[in-house]
C-alpha positions as CSV (number, residue, x, y, z in Angstrom):
1,M,-35.0,4.8,73.4
2,K,-36.0,2.7,70.5
3,K,-35.7,5.6,68.2
4,L,-32.1,6.0,69.1
5,F,-32.0,2.2,68.9
6,Q,-33.6,1.8,65.5
7,T,-31.7,4.9,64.2
8,S,-28.3,3.7,65.2
9,L,-29.0,0.2,63.6
10,F,-30.0,2.0,60.7
11,L,-26.7,3.9,60.1
12,F,-24.8,0.7,61.2
13,F,-26.2,-1.2,58.0
14,S,-25.9,2.0,55.8
15,V,-22.1,2.0,56.7
16,L,-21.6,-1.5,56.4
17,T,-23.3,-1.3,52.9
18,Y,-21.4,1.5,51.9
19,C,-18.1,0.1,52.9
20,Q,-17.9,-3.1,51.1
21,Q,-15.2,-3.5,49.0
22,A,-14.1,-5.8,46.2
23,E,-11.1,-8.0,46.9
24,L,-8.6,-9.2,44.4
25,H,-6.5,-12.0,46.0
26,I,-3.1,-12.3,44.1
27,E,-0.5,-15.3,44.8
28,N,3.3,-15.3,43.7
29,K,4.0,-18.6,43.4
30,S,7.0,-17.9,41.7
31,G,10.8,-17.0,42.6
32,R,10.5,-13.8,41.3
33,Q,9.8,-10.4,43.0
34,M,6.7,-9.1,41.0
35,T,5.5,-5.5,40.3
36,I,2.1,-5.0,39.7
37,K,0.3,-2.3,38.3
38,V,-3.5,-2.3,38.5
39,M,-4.9,-0.3,35.5
40,S,-8.5,0.8,35.6
41,T,-9.7,0.9,31.8
42,D,-13.4,1.1,29.9
43,A,-15.3,-1.8,29.0
44,Y,-13.5,-1.9,25.4
45,G,-10.0,-1.2,26.9
46,S,-9.3,1.5,24.5
47,S,-8.1,3.9,27.3
48,S,-6.8,3.2,30.8
49,N,-5.2,4.8,34.1
50,L,-3.2,3.8,36.6
51,H,-5.2,2.7,39.8
52,S,-2.5,1.1,42.1
53,T,0.9,-0.5,42.1
54,F,2.5,-2.4,44.7
55,I,5.2,-5.2,45.1
56,I,4.8,-9.0,45.8
57,S,7.5,-10.9,47.1
58,P,8.4,-14.6,46.0
59,H,6.4,-16.9,47.3
60,S,3.8,-14.8,49.2
61,K,0.2,-13.3,48.8
62,E,-1.0,-10.0,48.6
63,V,-4.9,-8.6,48.7
64,R,-5.7,-5.5,46.9
65,Y,-9.5,-3.8,47.6
66,F,-11.8,-1.9,45.0
67,S,-14.6,0.5,46.3
68,K,-16.3,0.9,42.7
69,T,-17.4,-1.3,40.0
70,G,-15.3,-1.2,36.9
71,Y,-12.7,-2.8,34.4
72,Y,-9.6,-3.2,35.3
73,F,-6.4,-5.3,34.0
74,L,-2.7,-5.7,35.4
75,K,0.6,-5.1,34.2
76,T,3.2,-6.9,35.7
77,K,7.3,-7.3,36.1
78,A,9.1,-10.2,37.1
79,V,12.3,-9.4,38.0
80,L,14.9,-12.3,39.3
81,N,18.5,-11.6,39.7
82,G,20.7,-12.6,37.1
83,R,17.8,-13.0,34.6
84,D,16.0,-10.6,32.5
85,P,12.8,-9.3,33.5
86,I,9.6,-10.4,32.1
87,Y,6.8,-7.8,31.4
88,K,3.4,-9.2,30.9
89,K,0.1,-7.1,30.2
90,G,-3.1,-9.6,31.3
91,D,-6.6,-9.2,30.1
92,P,-9.6,-7.0,31.6
93,F,-11.8,-8.3,34.0
94,E,-14.5,-6.7,35.7
95,V,-14.9,-5.7,39.7
96,Y,-18.6,-5.2,41.1
97,V,-19.5,-3.5,44.2
98,G,-23.1,-3.3,45.0
99,R,-25.8,-3.4,47.6
100,D,-26.2,-6.8,46.6
101,G,-22.3,-8.2,46.8
102,Y,-18.9,-7.4,45.7
103,S,-16.5,-9.4,43.4
104,V,-13.8,-11.5,44.9
105,L,-11.3,-12.6,42.2
106,T,-7.9,-14.7,42.7
107,L,-4.8,-14.6,40.6
108,T,-2.1,-16.9,40.8
109,Y,1.3,-16.5,39.1
110,S,3.6,-19.2,38.5
111,I,6.7,-18.7,36.5
112,Q,8.5,-21.6,35.3
113,E,11.9,-20.7,34.6
114,S,13.3,-21.8,31.1
115,N,15.1,-21.3,28.2
116,Y,11.9,-22.2,26.2
117,Y,9.1,-19.8,24.8
118,N,5.3,-21.1,26.0
119,P,3.0,-19.3,23.8
120,T,0.3,-19.6,26.8
121,D,1.7,-17.4,29.1
122,G,0.0,-14.1,28.0
123,K,0.6,-11.0,26.0
124,T,4.4,-9.9,26.6
125,I,4.9,-6.2,26.7
126,S,8.0,-3.9,26.4
127,R,9.8,-2.2,29.8
128,S,8.2,1.1,28.1
129,E,4.6,-0.2,27.8
130,F,5.4,-1.4,31.1
131,E,6.1,2.1,32.6
132,R,3.4,3.5,30.6
133,N,0.6,4.8,33.2
């Protein structure tokens, strides 16, 4: 019976370790609906592949999970009726998932509706760049 208990305990902790996932918390503080593309990339950002796509409603939050270590970046499309969509590409970030822990990242989007350009808003991309996976 003791051997069965030890084996069960070992399997439980093995599965728990195996199932660890990094977390990306995204908060949309804007009045725009956001379409987010999570792109996986290499350490140099020279190539990329689509990891996942999802939509965040205005003034809401989402959590996405990653099961393996790697580099990622986000492409966003922010839509508001009566205004042109805004397309942005974020900088690469590293996600870690290992036996000793995992990444927990938080991103907050806040768009101030204005007719003035703000150079600190990140890299603006075209619609075709956003749609490219």
